[in-house]
C-alpha positions in Angstrom: 304.1 4.5 25.3 306.3 7.1 23.8 309.0 6.5 26.3 309.0 2.8 25.6 309.2 3.4 21.8 312.0 5.8 22.3 313.9 3.3 24.4 313.3 0.6 21.6 314.7 3.0 19.0 317.7 3.8 21.1 318.4 0.1 21.6 318.0 -0.6 17.8 320.4 2.3 16.9 323.0 1.0 19.3 322.7 -2.5 18.0 322.9 -1.4 14.3 325.9 0.9 15.0 327.9 -1.8 16.8 327.1 -4.3 14.1 328.2 -2.0 11.3 331.4 -1.3 13.2 332.1 -5.0 13.7 331.6 -5.8 10.0 333.8 -2.9 8.8 336.5 -3.6 11.4 336.5 -7.3 10.5 337.0 -6.4 6.8 340.0 -4.3 7.8 342.0 -7.4 8.8 341.9 -8.6 5.2 342.6 -5.1 4.0 345.6 -4.7 6.2 347.0 -8.1 5.2 346.7 -7.1 1.5 348.2 -3.7 2.1 351.2 -5.2 3.9 352.3 -6.8 0.7 353.6 -3.4 -0.4 353.8 -1.3 2.7 355.4 -1.7 6.1 353.0 -1.6 9.1 353.9 2.0 10.0 353.6 3.2 6.4 350.2 1.5 5.9 348.8 2.8 9.2 350.0 6.4 8.5 348.6 6.4 5.0 345.3 5.0 6.2 344.8 7.7 8.8 346.1 10.5 6.6 343.3 9.6 4.2 340.8 9.6 7.0 342.0 12.9 8.4 342.0 14.5 5.0 338.3 13.5 4.5 337.4 14.7 8.0 339.1 18.1 7.7 336.4 19.2 5.2 333.4 19.0 7.6 335.6 20.4 10.4 336.7 23.4 8.3 333.2 24.1 7.1 331.9 24.1 10.7 329.7 21.0 10.3 331.7 19.2 13.0 332.7 20.9 16.2 335.9 19.7 17.8 336.0 19.2 21.6 337.1 22.1 23.9 340.8 22.7 24.5 340.7 21.3 28.0 339.9 17.8 26.7 342.7 17.7 24.1 345.5 16.5 26.4 343.4 13.4 27.2 342.4 13.0 23.6 346.0 13.1 22.4 347.0 10.5 24.9 344.0 8.3 24.0 344.5 8.8 20.3 348.1 7.6 20.6 347.3 4.6 22.7 344.0 3.5 21.1 344.9 4.3 17.5 348.7 4.8 16.9 349.9 2.1 19.3 347.1 -0.2 18.4 347.6 0.0 14.6 351.4 -0.4 14.9 351.3 -3.5 17.0 348.4 -5.0 15.0 350.3 -4.4 11.8 353.4 -6.1 13.0 351.4 -9.0 14.3 349.8 -9.5 10.9 353.2 -9.8 9.2 353.6 -13.1 11.0 350.1 -14.4 11.8 347.0 -15.1 9.7 343.9 -12.9 9.8 342.0 -15.5 11.8 344.7 -15.9 14.5 345.1 -12.1 14.9 341.3 -11.5 15.0 340.9 -14.2 17.7 343.6 -12.6 19.9 342.0 -9.1 19.4 338.7 -10.7 20.6 340.2 -10.8 24.1 339.5 -7.1 24.4 336.0 -7.5 25.8 337.4 -9.3 28.9 340.2 -6.8 29.3 337.8 -3.9 28.8 335.4 -5.3 31.5 338.3 -5.7 33.9 339.6 -2.2 33.3 336.1 -0.8 33.6 335.7 -2.6 36.9 339.0 -1.4 38.3 338.4 2.2 37.3 335.0 2.2 39.0 336.5 0.6 42.1 334.5 -2.6 41.7 335.9 -5.9 43.0 337.1 -8.4 40.4 335.7 -11.8 41.1 337.6 -15.0 41.1 335.7 -16.2 38.1 336.9 -13.1 36.1 340.5 -13.9 37.0 340.1 -17.5 36.0 338.5 -16.4 32.8 341.4 -14.2 31.9 343.9 -17.0 32.6 341.8 -19.4 30.4 341.7 -16.8 27.6 345.4 -16.3 27.9 345.9 -20.0 27.5 344.0 -19.8 24.2 346.3 -17.0 23.1 349.3 -19.2 23.8 347.8 -22.0 21.7 347.2 -19.5 18.9 350.8 -18.4 19.0 351.8 -22.0 18.4 349.5 -22.4 15.4 349.6 -18.9 14.0 351.5 -19.9 10.9 351.2 -22.8 8.4 353.2 -25.1 10.7 353.1 -25.7 14.4 355.8 -23.5 16.0 355.9 -20.7 18.5 355.5 -17.3 16.9 356.4 -14.7 19.5 355.4 -11.8 17.2 351.8 -12.8 17.7 352.0 -11.7 21.3 352.2 -8.1 20.1 348.5 -8.5 19.6 348.2 -8.5 23.4 349.5 -4.9 23.4 346.9 -4.1 20.8 344.2 -5.6 23.1 345.4 -3.5 26.1 345.6 -0.4 24.0 342.2 -0.6 22.5 340.7 -1.6 25.9 342.2 1.6 27.5 340.8 3.6 24.6 337.3 2.1 25.1 337.2 2.7 28.9 338.9 6.0 29.3 336.9 7.8 26.6 333.7 7.3 28.5 334.1 10.5 30.6 335.0 12.5 27.5 331.9 11.2 25.7 329.8 12.5 28.6 331.1 16.0 27.9 331.1 16.0 24.1 329.4 14.3 21.2 330.7 10.9 19.9 331.2 12.6 16.5 333.5 15.3 17.9 335.5 12.8 20.0 335.9 10.4 17.1 337.2 13.1 14.7 339.6 14.4 17.4 340.9 11.0 18.3 341.5 10.2 14.6 343.5 13.4 14.2 345.4 12.6 17.4 346.2 9.0 16.2 347.4 10.4 12.8 349.8 12.8 14.6 351.1 9.9 16.7 351.8 7.8 13.6 353.8 10.5 11.7 357.2 9.8 13.3 356.9 6.1 12.4 356.1 6.6 8.7 358.6 9.1 7.4 359.5 6.9 4.4 355.9 6.9 3.2 356.2 9.7 0.5 358.9 7.7 -1.3 357.0 4.5 -1.0 353.7 5.8 -2.5 355.4 6.4 -5.8 356.5 2.8 -6.3 353.6 0.7 -4.8 351.0 -0.9 -7.1 347.6 0.9 -7.4 345.8 -2.0 -5.8 347.5 -1.5 -2.5 346.8 2.2 -2.7 343.1 1.5 -3.2 343.3 -0.9 -0.2 344.7 1.9 1.9 341.9 4.2 0.7 339.3 1.6 1.7 340.9 1.3 5.1 341.0 5.0 5.6 337.3 5.6 4.7 335.3 2.5 5.6 336.9 0.8 8.7 338.4 4.1 10.0 335.7 6.7 9.5 332.5 4.6 9.3 333.8 2.0 11.9 335.0 4.4 14.5 332.0 6.7 14.2 329.6 3.8 14.6 331.6 2.2 17.5 332.0 5.4 19.5 328.3 6.2 18.9 327.4 2.9 20.4 329.8 3.5 23.3 328.1 6.8 24.0 324.7 5.0 24.4 325.7 1.9 26.4 328.2 0.6 28.9 331.7 -0.2 27.5 331.6 -3.8 28.7 328.3 -4.5 26.9 329.3 -2.8 23.6 332.7 -4.5 23.6 331.0 -7.9 23.8 330.1 -7.5 20.1 333.8 -8.2 19.4 333.1 -11.9 20.1 331.7 -12.1 16.5 334.7 -10.4 14.9 337.0 -13.5 14.5 334.2 -15.3 12.7 333.5 -12.4 10.3 337.2 -11.6 9.8 338.0 -15.3 9.1 335.2 -15.6 6.6 336.3 -12.4 4.7 339.9 -13.6 4.7 338.8 -17.0 3.4 336.9 -15.4 0.6 339.4 -12.7 -0.3 342.8 -14.1 0.6 342.3 -17.9 0.7 343.4 -18.0 4.3 342.0 -21.1 5.9 342.2 -21.1 9.8 344.4 -23.9 11.2 343.1 -26.4 13.8 345.3 -24.8 16.5 343.8 -21.4 15.7 340.3 -22.8 15.9 341.0 -24.6 19.2 342.8 -21.6 20.7 340.0 -19.3 19.6 337.4 -21.4 21.3 339.4 -21.5 24.5 340.2 -17.7 24.4 336.6 -16.7 23.7 335.3 -19.1 26.4 337.6 -17.4 28.9 336.5 -13.9 27.8 332.8 -14.9 28.1 333.5 -16.1 31.7 335.3 -12.8 32.5 332.6 -10.5 31.1 329.7 -12.4 32.7 331.3 -12.3 36.1 332.2 -8.6 35.7 328.6 -7.8 34.9 327.3 -9.7 38.0 329.7 -7.9 40.3 328.0 -4.5 40.5 324.6 -6.1 41.4 326.2 -7.8 44.5 327.7 -4.6 45.7 324.4 -2.6 45.4 322.2 -5.1 47.3 323.8 -4.5 50.7 322.8 -0.9 51.3 319.3 -1.5 50.2 318.3 -3.3 53.4 319.2 -0.1 55.3 316.9 2.2 53.3 313.5 1.2 54.6 314.7 1.3 58.3 312.5 3.4 60.5 313.9 6.9 61.3 312.3 7.1 64.8 313.8 3.9 66.1 317.5 3.9 65.3 318.3 1.0 67.7 315.8 -1.2 65.9 317.3 -0.3 62.6 320.8 -1.2 63.8 319.5 -4.5 65.1 317.6 -5.4 61.9 320.3 -4.4 59.4 322.8 -7.1 60.4 320.1 -9.8 60.3 319.0 -8.7 56.9 322.6 -8.6 55.7 323.5 -12.0 57.1 320.4 -13.7 55.6 321.2 -12.0 52.2 324.8 -13.3 52.3 323.6 -16.8 53.1 321.2 -16.7 50.2 324.0 -15.6 47.8 326.4 -18.3 48.9 
């Protein structure tokens, strides 16, 4: 009874954490679009994470948050640059040419890419359905690049979002071993510090820009640094520490809808018909990819099970029975 209730509480905590992360990250698209009216993408990204790092330095210095051991820092620095620095830069440049809705839909490809990377890293076979799903999703991305602006024309800058998708998927998958050795809080703080360091060379003009920008954009950067960065990353990495990356990343399906609604209310950005059609196509392909990726491990595990109950005193019988069991099992699956 207690074990069941503990499991239910764990599932609820993961669900709530992932949901909070999605809502805060969805609001960041509108915040980035507003901040880019005064800052360049590198400047806004650096200011956002400098604010987050300044807030997090306080609990680290006081000893309330312990940083990961030194042996994990090379991997954290690499993941911080890929999953935060590179992701934020490519996302920012994408949003200088594309609407919030178009960008959010392309970023929603990350569950499919995350599932594929997780399967490849674990040595699992990628099914034909997963490959087809990725091609379908990419077709949706191409359609979005055609309708990313106010008129139908090809906008190659939108394809930078694909780099963002790959970067954040690598961040999700490759952090799992680190989360097994440290807490999600320690890893999140360390990766935010690493991402901030990676952004410094790209935002050297930030000090001069801060003096001249309107206060509204500064408040927007402060919101991005505290809510989507600190709250969002803490909740997301907490969920990743409690559940498989492919399952947690599936919450990103909802992000385009929430981001589009916030952008509609705050920025008067109405999604174009091409964006909606491309979004449906892209998300459909992602769903196909993730579902096939989740079914793949079950097919691999079933084969050895037939050999487990084989008698130990009659090895010849066990050898004769195993192929028959396997062949009947294969016929059933086909």
